[in-house]
C-alpha positions in Angstrom: 0.4 27.2 6.5 -1.2 23.9 5.8 -1.6 22.9 2.1 -4.8 22.2 0.2 -6.8 19.2 1.4 -5.8 15.8 0.1 -7.3 12.3 0.0 -6.2 9.0 1.5 -8.1 5.9 0.6 -7.9 2.3 1.8 -10.0 -0.9 1.6 -11.0 -3.6 4.1 -13.0 -6.8 3.6 -13.0 -10.3 4.9 -11.3 -11.4 8.2 -7.5 -10.9 7.4 -7.4 -7.3 8.8 -9.7 -6.2 11.6 -10.9 -2.7 12.3 -7.8 -2.0 14.4 -5.6 -1.9 11.3 -7.8 0.9 9.7 -7.9 2.8 13.0 -4.1 2.7 13.4 -3.6 3.8 9.8 -6.0 6.7 10.3 -4.5 7.8 13.6 -0.9 7.5 12.2 -1.8 9.7 9.2 -3.2 12.3 11.6 0.1 12.3 13.5 2.3 12.5 10.4 0.4 14.6 7.8 0.4 18.4 8.4 -2.4 19.3 5.9 -6.1 18.5 6.0 -7.1 15.2 4.6 -10.2 13.2 3.7 -9.8 9.5 4.8 -12.0 7.0 3.0 -12.2 3.3 3.7 -14.1 1.1 1.2 -15.5 -1.7 3.3 -18.4 -4.1 3.8 -18.1 -3.9 7.6 -17.6 -0.6 9.3 -18.0 -2.0 12.8 -15.3 -0.8 15.2 -14.0 2.1 13.0 -13.3 5.3 14.9 -14.9 8.7 14.2 -13.3 10.6 11.3 -13.1 7.6 9.0 -15.5 7.9 6.1 -16.8 4.5 5.0 -18.2 3.7 1.6 -19.6 0.4 0.2 -17.8 -1.4 -2.6 -18.8 -0.4 -6.1 -20.4 -2.9 -8.5 -18.2 -5.4 -10.2 -17.2 -3.9 -13.5 -16.8 -7.3 -15.1 -14.1 -9.2 -13.2 -14.6 -12.9 -13.8 -11.4 -14.5 -12.4 -11.8 -13.7 -8.7 -14.5 -13.2 -6.1 -15.6 -9.5 -5.8 -14.4 -7.4 -4.1 -10.7 -8.0 -4.9 -7.4 -6.1 -5.5 -8.7 -4.8 -8.9 -10.6 -2.2 -6.9 -7.3 -0.3 -7.1 -8.0 0.2 -10.8 -11.7 1.0 -10.3 -11.0 3.8 -7.8 -9.1 5.7 -10.6 -12.5 6.3 -12.4 -13.4 10.0 -12.6 -16.0 10.8 -9.9 -15.3 7.7 -7.8 -16.4 8.4 -4.2 -16.5 12.1 -5.3 -12.7 12.3 -4.9 -10.9 15.2 -6.5 -7.2 16.0 -6.5 -4.2 14.2 -5.1 -5.2 10.8 -3.8 -2.9 8.4 -1.9 -3.9 4.8 -1.8 -2.5 2.8 1.2 -2.7 -0.9 2.1 -3.5 -1.7 5.7 -0.3 -3.5 6.5 1.8 -0.4 6.7 3.7 1.3 9.6 4.2 5.1 9.3 7.6 6.1 10.7 7.7 9.8 10.0 6.1 12.7 8.2 4.4 11.8 4.9 3.9 15.3 3.6 6.5 14.5 1.0 4.2 11.9 -0.6 2.0 14.8 -1.7 4.8 17.2 -2.5 6.7 14.8 -4.7 6.1 15.0 -8.5 2.7 16.9 -8.1 0.1 15.8 -10.5 2.0 12.7 -11.5 1.3 9.0 -10.9 3.7 7.7 -8.2 4.1 4.1 -7.0 6.6 1.9 -5.2 9.2 0.2 -7.4 8.4 -3.4 -6.5 11.0 -5.3 -4.6 12.4 -8.7 -5.5 14.3 -11.2 -3.3 17.9 -10.3 -2.6 19.3 -13.4 -4.4 17.3 -12.5 -7.5 18.7 -9.0 -7.6 22.1 -10.5 -8.1 21.1 -12.2 -11.2 18.8 -9.7 -12.9 17.6 -6.1 -12.8 14.4 -5.3 -11.0 11.4 -5.4 -13.4 9.6 -2.2 -14.2 6.7 -3.1 -12.1 5.1 -1.2 -9.3 4.0 -2.3 -5.8 0.5 -1.0 -5.2 0.8 -0.9 -1.4 1.4 2.9 -1.8 0.5 4.8 -4.9 -0.8 8.2 -5.7 -3.0 9.4 -8.6 -4.9 12.6 -9.4 -8.6 11.9 -8.8 -10.7 13.5 -11.5 -7.9 13.3 -14.1 -7.2 9.5 -14.1 -10.1 8.2 -16.2 -7.6 6.9 -18.8 -6.3 4.3 -16.2 -9.8 3.0 -15.7 -10.6 3.1 -19.4 -7.5 1.0 -20.1 -8.7 -1.5 -17.5 -12.2 -1.8 -19.0 -10.8 -2.1 -22.5 -8.2 -4.7 -21.6 -9.9 -6.5 -18.7 -9.3 -10.0 -20.1 -5.6 -9.2 -20.4 -5.5 -7.7 -16.9 -6.8 -11.0 -15.5 -4.5 -13.2 -17.5 -1.6 -14.3 -15.2 0.5 -15.2 -18.2 0.5 -11.6 -19.2 0.2 -9.7 -16.0 1.1 -11.7 -12.9 -0.6 -9.3 -10.5 -3.0 -6.4 -10.5 -0.2 -4.1 -9.6 1.6 -5.0 -12.8 -1.4 -4.0 -14.8 -1.9 -0.8 -12.8 1.7 0.1 -13.6 1.1 -0.5 -17.3 -2.3 1.4 -17.3 -0.7 4.4 -15.6 1.4 5.0 -18.7 3.6 7.7 -17.2 4.6 6.8 -13.7 7.4 7.6 -11.2 8.9 5.5 -8.5 8.9 6.7 -4.9 12.4 7.4 -3.6 13.8 4.2 -2.3 14.7 5.6 1.1 11.1 6.7 1.8 9.5 3.3 1.5 11.1 0.1 2.8 10.0 -3.5 2.8 10.2 -5.2 6.2 11.0 -8.6 4.7 13.4 -7.5 2.0 15.1 -4.4 3.5 14.7 -4.7 7.3 14.6 -8.4 8.2 18.3 -9.6 8.2 19.1 -12.2 5.6 19.5 -15.9 6.7 21.3 -16.9 8.9 21.7 -13.4 10.5 17.9 -13.3 11.0 18.4 -15.9 13.8 20.8 -13.7 15.7 20.3 -10.0 14.7 17.0 -8.2 15.4 15.5 -5.9 12.7 16.5 -2.3 13.0 14.5 0.8 12.0 15.5 1.8 8.5 17.1 5.2 8.5 15.2 7.9 6.6 12.1 5.7 5.9 8.6 7.2 6.0 6.7 3.9 5.5 7.5 0.4 6.4 5.6 -2.1 4.2 4.5 -5.5 5.6 3.4 -7.0 2.3 2.6 -10.7 2.7 3.9 -12.0 6.0 4.7 -11.1 8.7 2.2 -8.5 9.8 3.2 -5.6 12.1 2.2 -7.3 15.4 4.2 -10.3 14.4 7.3 -8.2 13.9 6.9 -6.6 17.4 6.9 -10.0 19.1 9.1 -11.9 16.7 8.4 -14.9 14.4 9.7 -18.3 15.6 7.5 -20.7 13.4 7.6 -21.5 9.7 10.6 -21.6 7.4 13.9 -20.9 9.2 14.9 -18.1 6.8 11.6 -16.3 7.5 12.0 -16.2 11.2 12.7 -12.9 12.9 13.7 -11.7 16.3 11.4 -9.2 18.1 11.4 -5.6 16.9 9.7 -3.8 19.8 10.4 -0.4 18.1 7.6 -1.2 15.6 5.0 -0.8 18.4 6.2 2.8 19.0 4.7 3.7 15.6 2.0 1.1 15.0 -0.5 2.3 17.5 -3.7 4.2 17.8 
């Protein structure tokens, strides 16, 4: 029996990610989520998006002064009660993701709690220090209709949220504003550049392999999924990567 309907939300603006990224994300969720879902894309350009994707305009700027609106602080705004008429479990997803398997567990895990990725740091830095208690907002879940306190914290402390000397990123402030939060299990969510791309100099000789047990592969920063399929030969030598054609098996409409 399918579970109760859930929400998935993403956002697209500017030229970095074309409509294809949203369509692939939507289709991938349809293949890998066994319960009914509402898929919402906040965007200023709905051209090219397939049927079934609900599009909504960006909300008004709540007072952000340090960056052009819209920006990543939208991830705080969407926790406001009543936002987009969302109710219940809501999973935010960045567009540069590849879904590798069933994602039902992302709604079954810690129901009613805030869940987010434990942000990665470079391998060499992990040797010297413990990973900071900061989330990566590429994938996080909150309870729509019961998360006003996150938004209220953002409004109350907006100047601090934008101060890079206090919170280097919006996801650092989101982690703080969540108060109680839980990390997704490490095996479920893997970083392409930190967990899958071989470290230098192996990256020049060994192709990336699909991570065992992973549900999501996150392409935060560069490269993007199509780059991984064909390989990256330009740029810094330790960022180069051999082709990973298996990515294309999952990143498709």
